[in-house]
C-alpha positions in Angstrom: 3.5 16.1 -0.9 7.2 16.5 -0.5 9.1 14.6 -3.2 11.3 12.9 -0.6 8.4 11.8 1.5 6.6 10.6 -1.7 9.6 8.5 -2.9 10.2 7.1 0.6 6.5 6.1 0.9 6.6 4.4 -2.4 9.8 2.5 -1.6 8.7 1.4 1.8 5.2 0.4 0.5 6.6 -1.7 -2.3 9.1 -3.5 0.0 6.5 -4.2 2.6 3.9 -5.3 0.0 6.3 -7.8 -1.8 8.8 -8.8 0.8 7.1 -8.2 4.2 7.4 -11.8 5.3 11.1 -11.8 4.7 11.6 -8.7 6.8 9.2 -9.6 9.6 11.5 -8.5 12.5 12.3 -5.2 10.9 8.6 -4.4 10.1 7.6 -5.5 13.7 10.3 -3.2 15.2 9.2 -0.2 13.2 5.5 -0.6 13.9 6.2 -1.1 17.6 8.6 1.8 17.7 5.9 4.1 16.3 3.4 2.8 18.9 5.9 3.1 21.7 6.8 6.7 20.8 3.1 7.6 20.7 2.5 6.1 24.1 5.5 7.8 25.6 4.8 11.2 24.1 1.0 11.4 24.7 1.3 9.7 28.1 3.7 12.4 29.2 1.6 15.1 27.6 -1.5 13.9 29.5 0.6 13.9 32.7 1.4 17.5 32.2 5.1 17.1 31.7 7.3 19.5 29.7 8.2 19.1 26.1 11.7 17.8 26.7 10.4 15.0 29.0 7.7 14.2 26.4 10.4 13.7 23.8 12.6 11.6 26.1 9.7 9.4 27.0 8.8 9.1 23.3 12.3 7.9 22.4 12.4 5.5 25.4 9.1 4.0 24.4 10.1 3.6 20.8 13.4 1.9 21.7 11.9 -0.4 24.4 8.8 -1.5 22.5 10.7 -1.7 19.2 13.4 -3.9 20.7 10.8 -6.2 22.3 8.9 -6.6 19.0 12.1 -7.4 17.1 13.2 -10.0 19.7 9.8 -11.7 20.2 8.4 -12.5 16.8 4.8 -13.2 17.7 4.6 -10.2 20.0 5.9 -8.0 17.2 3.5 -9.6 14.6 0.6 -9.0 17.0 1.5 -5.3 17.2 2.1 -4.9 13.5 -1.2 -6.5 12.5 -3.1 -4.5 15.0 -1.5 -1.1 14.1 -1.1 -1.7 10.3 -4.5 -3.1 9.5 -6.3 -0.5 11.7 -4.2 2.4 10.3 -4.7 1.5 6.7 -8.5 1.0 7.1 -8.7 4.5 8.6 -6.5 5.9 5.8 -8.7 4.2 3.2 -12.1 5.4 4.5 -11.2 8.5 6.6 -14.2 8.1 8.9 -15.7 11.0 10.7 -17.4 8.9 13.4 -15.6 7.4 16.4 -17.7 4.2 15.9 -15.8 3.4 12.7 -12.5 3.9 14.6 -13.7 1.4 17.2 -14.8 -1.1 14.4 -11.5 -0.8 12.6 -9.6 -1.2 15.8 -11.6 -4.4 16.4 -10.8 -5.7 12.9 -7.1 -5.0 13.5 -7.3 -6.8 16.9 -8.9 -9.8 15.1 -6.0 -9.9 12.7 -3.5 -9.6 15.5 -5.1 -12.5 17.4 -5.3 -14.6 14.2 -1.6 -14.0 13.7 -0.8 -15.9 16.9 -2.2 -19.1 15.4 -1.5 -18.6 11.7 1.6 -16.4 11.9 2.9 -16.6 8.3 -0.4 -16.5 6.4 -1.9 -13.7 8.4 1.3 -11.7 8.4 1.6 -12.0 4.6 -1.9 -10.7 4.1 -1.3 -7.9 6.7 1.9 -6.7 5.1 0.5 -7.0 1.5 -2.5 -5.0 2.7 -0.5 -2.3 4.4 2.0 -2.0 1.5 -0.7 -2.3 -1.2 -2.9 0.5 0.4 0.3 2.6 0.6 0.9 2.1 -3.1 -2.7 2.7 -4.0 -2.8 5.9 -2.0 0.2 7.2 -4.0 -1.3 6.1 -7.3 -4.6 7.9 -6.4 -2.7 11.2 -6.2 -1.8 10.9 -9.9 -5.0 9.2 -11.2 -8.1 11.3 -10.4 -11.3 9.4 -11.1 -14.7 8.8 -9.7 -15.1 5.4 -11.3 -15.5 3.1 -8.3 -14.2 0.1 -10.2 -11.0 1.8 -11.1 -10.6 3.1 -7.5 -11.1 -0.4 -6.1 -8.6 -1.9 -8.6 -6.0 0.7 -7.7 -6.0 -0.7 -4.2 -6.9 -4.4 -4.7 -4.3 -5.2 -7.4 -1.2 -4.3 -5.4 -2.6 -6.2 -2.4 -3.3 -9.3 -4.4 0.1 -9.1 -6.2 1.8 -8.7 -2.8 0.0 -11.8 -1.4 1.0 -13.9 -4.4 4.6 -12.9 -4.4 5.0 -13.4 -0.7 3.3 -16.8 -0.7 5.6 -17.9 -3.5 8.7 -16.7 -1.6 7.5 -18.5 1.5 6.8 -21.7 -0.3 10.3 -21.7 -1.8 11.8 -21.1 1.6 9.8 -24.1 3.0 10.9 -26.2 0.0 14.6 -25.3 0.6 14.2 -26.2 4.3 12.6 -29.5 3.5 15.3 -30.3 0.9 18.0 -29.5 3.5 16.2 -31.6 6.1 15.8 -34.5 3.7 19.6 -34.3 2.9 20.4 -34.4 6.6 18.2 -37.4 7.1 19.8 -39.2 4.1 23.3 -38.5 5.6 22.2 -39.9 9.0 20.8 -43.0 7.4 24.0 -43.4 5.4 26.1 -43.1 8.6 23.9 -45.7 10.3 24.2 -48.1 7.4 28.0 -47.7 7.5 28.0 -48.4 11.2 25.9 -51.5 10.7 28.1 -52.7 7.9 31.2 -52.2 10.1 29.5 -54.1 12.9 28.5 -56.9 10.6 32.1 -57.0 9.2 33.7 -57.1 12.6 31.1 -59.6 13.7 32.0 -62.0 10.8 35.7 -61.6 11.6 35.1 -62.4 15.2 33.1 -65.4 14.2 35.9 -66.6 11.9 38.4 -66.2 14.8 36.2 -68.3 17.1 35.8 -71.0 14.5 39.5 -71.1 13.9 40.2 -71.4 17.7 37.6 -74.1 17.9 39.2 -76.1 15.0 42.6 -75.7 16.7 41.3 -77.0 20.0 39.7 -80.0 18.2 42.9 -80.7 16.4 44.9 -80.7 19.7 42.4 -83.0 21.2 42.7 -85.4 18.3 46.5 -85.3 18.5 46.3 -86.1 22.3 44.0 -89.1 21.6 46.4 -90.4 19.0 49.4 -90.2 21.3 47.5 -92.0 24.0 
């Protein structure tokens, strides 16, 4: 494997495995762009178009689908989960029968549908799985073994670590948002209390003024009675 490709794969896999949830829109856009390019290219090829047209349609498909996936988060997550999970299952097992491709496609679709209801949790697992399998695949190139336990550990450990790190990051993000919201609520309550205090103060002053006016009127009345 070319050293540049190797290093690039390692970097992308690590980032995706550990920080996928923080880079959701970017990951969605890249996955959708790959899908869009494939649809454009092979669709044009099936239609019998020339190579130049195939490339143009591939670029157009990548740009359009990538942009849509970046803008609409759930749509992008749907595509990422479907493409990522299906692709990594195929990479792991390298099936020779089309039935397995169909099964893996169905599993990817289930993940994609689940992401519509449990976006963050499913997306964290999907990105940790894709990144972890990528890391494991690179490690397998340097560690040659037939021990099934070691092989499983090479792939499972990065996936589990990715899930743990991403859930910690997400929980901290939620905690910061809740703290900020709590602070805003406290400020609102403080403002309301200040307004109520001001109203009460002005109400007492108004009451004192009314009492003084009433006393003044009574005094005038008493003076008039005395004169009479």
